[in-house]
N, C-alpha and C positions, 0 to 999 in steps of 0.2 A: 331755119328749122320751119317748112311749111305745114299748116296743120295743126299747129299746137292750140288747144282750145282755152283763151285767155278769159273766158268769162267765169272759168274755175280760180280759187285763190291761188295767186303766185303764179311766175310765171316759170316755162321750161315743161321739162316731161313730165313732172311730179303733177302737173294738174291733169293730166289725160286719167294717170294713175288714181287721182282722188276721186276723179267722176265715176270711174268705174266700181270703187269701193263702196262709193254713196249708195250703188243698188241693191236693195235686201236680200237677190239672189247671188250677189258676189261677196258677201259679209263671210270673213271668214268663222269658224266657231273660235268661241272663247277658250284657250287654254286652261285646265284647271288650275295650272301655276298662278294663273293672275288672282286669284284670291287670296294667293298666299302673301301676307304681308310682309315678306321679306324679298317676294320678288321686282325684279327692277323697275316694272311696267307698273307697280301698283304704287313703287316708291316715287317715280318719275309725276304720276297722276295727283300724288299728294303735295309735292312741289308745284306742279301747276295750279293747284287749287290754293295754296297758300298766294302763290303770285297775283290771282284772279281776284283775292281778298284784299292783298294790299293795292291792287289797281282801283278796287273800289273807294279805300279810303283814300288815294289819289284825288278820284273824283268828286269825293265829298269835300277836299280840301279845295280844289278849285270853283266849285262851287261856292263857297265861302269867300274865296279871293275875290271872285266876279262880284258879291255884294260889296266888299270892301271898296274896291275900284269905283262901282258906280256911286257910292255916297261921296267919295272924293273927285266926280265927273271924271275920271280917265279910263280911258280904254284901251288896254295893251294890246300889243302882236305877240301872240303867242309863235314861239322859236323852239327848234327841233322835236324831239320827244312828245311834251305837254301838249302839244297840237292835236295829237290825236285822242287825246281827251273829249276836247270841247269837239273836234268835227272827225271823226273816223274816218277812214279811207281803207276800207278792206277788210276781211276778217284777220289780216294778218297782223292789225295795229295792236291785237292783245298781247302780242309774244314781244313787242318793243319795249322793253327796260330802257330806263333813264336813270340818272343820279340826282337831280334836281329840275326844276324847273325854270324856264329861261324866258322873260318875257321882256319885250323891248318897249321902251316908253320914250317920248320926246324929250329930250335934254330938259327943258323947262318944267316938266312935268315929275322929274325924277325926284325932287326933294319934298313936294306933295304927297307922292305915291309912298316913299319911304316912310314920311311923317304918318300916313296912314295906315301903315303896315304895323309899325310900331304902337301904336293906339292900339290897335287890334291883338296886339300878345306877342309879335315878332320881335326879336333879338337880334342883335348882330354876334357873330360867332368869331369875329376877328376884329384886327385894327384896321380903320378906314383909312390909314395912311397908303400902305401897298396898290391901292384900288383908285388914288385919285388921278393918275392919269390911264386908267384902264377903261375897258369899253362897256364894261359895268360896274355897280357897286359892289359893296362887300356882301358877301351872303347873308340872308336873314333866314332864323329858324323860327318855328312854333313849336312848345311842348307838346300841344296836343295834336300834331300832325305830323307825316311820315319825311315830308320834302323840304329842303332847304329850297330857297328862292333867291335867283339871280336877277336883279333889276338891270336892263341892261341900256344904255342910253346910245348906242350905236349897234348894229347890227352884225359889224364885224370888226376886227381889228384894221389899221389903217394900209397893213398891206393886201389884205384881202378886199378891203372897201373900193379899190380902184376897178376892181371885176365887179362889184354889185355893192351901193353905196347905201346907206340908210335912206338916204332920199328917195332912190328906186325903188327899196324895199316899201316904204310907206305908201308909195304911188300905185304900188302893184297891190296893196294889200283889199282884201273882202271882210264883211262882218259874216261871223257866223251864224249871228242871229239879229234883230232889233236890240236887244239890250246886252249883247254878247260881246264876245272877243274879237280882233282882228288877226286874220290868219292869212298866209301867203297861198296863191293859187299851187295845187299840186306840184308842178313843173317847177315853179318857182322857190317853193319849198325844199323840192330835192336839189336846185342848184345851189341855194343857200347850204344845203347839208354837206355837199360836195366840198363848196367852198371852204367850210369850215373844218372837214377834215384834210384837204388836199393843200389851201393856202395858208390858213390861219394855223393849224397845228404841222404844217411843212410836210404833210405827207407825200405830194409828191415831189419836192425835193429832196427826200430822204429815201424816196420808194418805199414806202411802208405801205402794206397789204392790210388796208382796211376791212376787215371781211363784213363786220357789222354794218359800215357804213353803205359798203357794195350791196349789200343784201336788202337794206332800206330803200337804197335807188332803183333795184330791180323791180321791187315791187310797186314802186309809184311810177316807173318808166313803163310797165307792162301794161299801163293803162293810158299813156300818153298819146295825143292825136299826133298825127303830121304837123297841125300849126304848131303844136309842142315844142315837138323836135326842131321845127325851124326855128321858132324862137329862141331857142337856147344855144342854138348853134350859130345863128347870126350875132346873139349878143356877146358870145365868148370870143368869136373871130373880130369882132369890132373892138372889145378890149384886148387885142393879141394874145388871146392865151386859148387858143382851141384847141392846141396840143393836149392840156391839162384835161379839157371835158372827153376829147379822144380816146386819151390813155386809161382814163377813170371807166368809159365807157366799153373799152374792150376789155378790160377786166370785170365788168359785170357780164360780158358776154362769154368769157372763159368760165366763171366760176358758176353763174345761174342761167346759161342759156338766154340772156337778154338779148333779142334781136335789135340793134341800134341800125336804123334805116340807111345812114350815111357811111357807115364805117367802112364799106368797100374803098372809099376814097378817102381814107384816114392817111395821115403822113408816116413817112416811114419813121420819122423821130418818134409820133406817139408810139407806134407798135414796138419797136426797140426800148421803149421805156417802160412798157406793159409787159414785156416779156423778162427782161432785167428786174421789175418789180416781183414777179412771179418768182425768179431764181432767187432771189435774195430772202425771200420770205422762207425757203428752204433749209436756211443758211441758219449756222449758230444765234441764240438769241442774244447771247451776251455781245456778239458784236452790233447787231442792229441798236441794242438799248446803248451802248457807249457812243455809237455815232449820234442818238437823238439828244444823250444828254449835253455831248461836245454842242450840238446845234443850238440847243436851248440856251447854255450860258454864253457861247458866242453873240447870241442875237440879245440878251438880256444887257449884256455889259459893252455892247457898240454904241460908239459916239453918239449916232443919232436916236437910239434907243431912250440912252441916259439923258439927252437935251431935252426930248418930249416929256420924258418924266418929271425932270426937274426945273422945266419952264428956262433954260438957258440957250445960249448957242453951242453945236458942238464943237467949237474952238475953246469953250470957258469950262468943259469939263474937266475935272480934276481928280487924283485920285481918294479926294473926301466923298466926291460923288458916287466912285466906285463902292468903298466903303459902306457908305450910307445905303446904296441900292444890295448890298450883300447882307446888311442887318435886316432890310424890309423884307428880303427873299427869305431869310431864315424864319422872321416872325411869322411871314404868310402862310409857310409850309409847315409850319410848328412840329408837331409828332409825326408829319407825314413826310419828312424826308426818306425815310427808307422806303416809303410806297412809290416815291418820285424814282428812285433809285432801281427799284426792281419792276418798276412800270404797273403794278396792279393797282392802277388808278380806278376812280368811280366810272360809273357810265355817266355819256353824257345825254 
């Protein structure tokens, strides 16, 4: 799509329209109905105002967390949505919702970090047992702040770490300021998000159409340099997973008119995967949800998963381990079992 003005917010054909409408003579008159409290535009504006107010509370919480960690001499790396509170990347960031704060710390700092948070008034909302072998500790909440906090000791679960390890994440990290948090460069932050959706959450294997993740990828990727694209492509090719990146980029191209430079050479397998993902998205929701639940249960009770969780060899797994895992899953999700079954989970 030649001629797209990428200096305006967001990729694709909407950028030119946005630029044109910003010119005073192009602004349409405001309909009288917009002053009616019942009009959809007024109600949407009210919801957006509430969202921005909530975001200001999130920023206040993040500033206080910075002070807590500074006193403990720990500098976390911000993952996923919380990164945009500390280091904005375009006007679109204000619309990026999140369900919690995800922060990566070195495993050796996790105990001190958790102790510092508890001393500051944060409390665990669930039993730590199910998180013993997890890539993050049990979530923490503070009664005076809106967001729960997950302290990660690994950037991704083991299946995704073969594509982007915690060691690589720390090596790529940069500071947002002299006394601030670590973040990943935008291209690598985008790749981490893609791997979270497509490998950790098995979106690629299940052909799930993650519109929110693709939108975020498109917003970030619209500003990638040629060097960024080359680095990501080379990295995924070296990991033997270029089709995962190609299929994801093809979907972003289809939905948000993102121009991925090398996709004309993308593999036929990646193209078939993207097309099947789109077709599946228009199928019955219950079919997709059943497939996902079955996949999650299969992975959760796999011998390899249970062996890693209970520190035994796969050959030693017994019905006792299966029962223990079942109990811990029930405790972990508690009253959220219906939400898990229906797929009405929180934002990531």
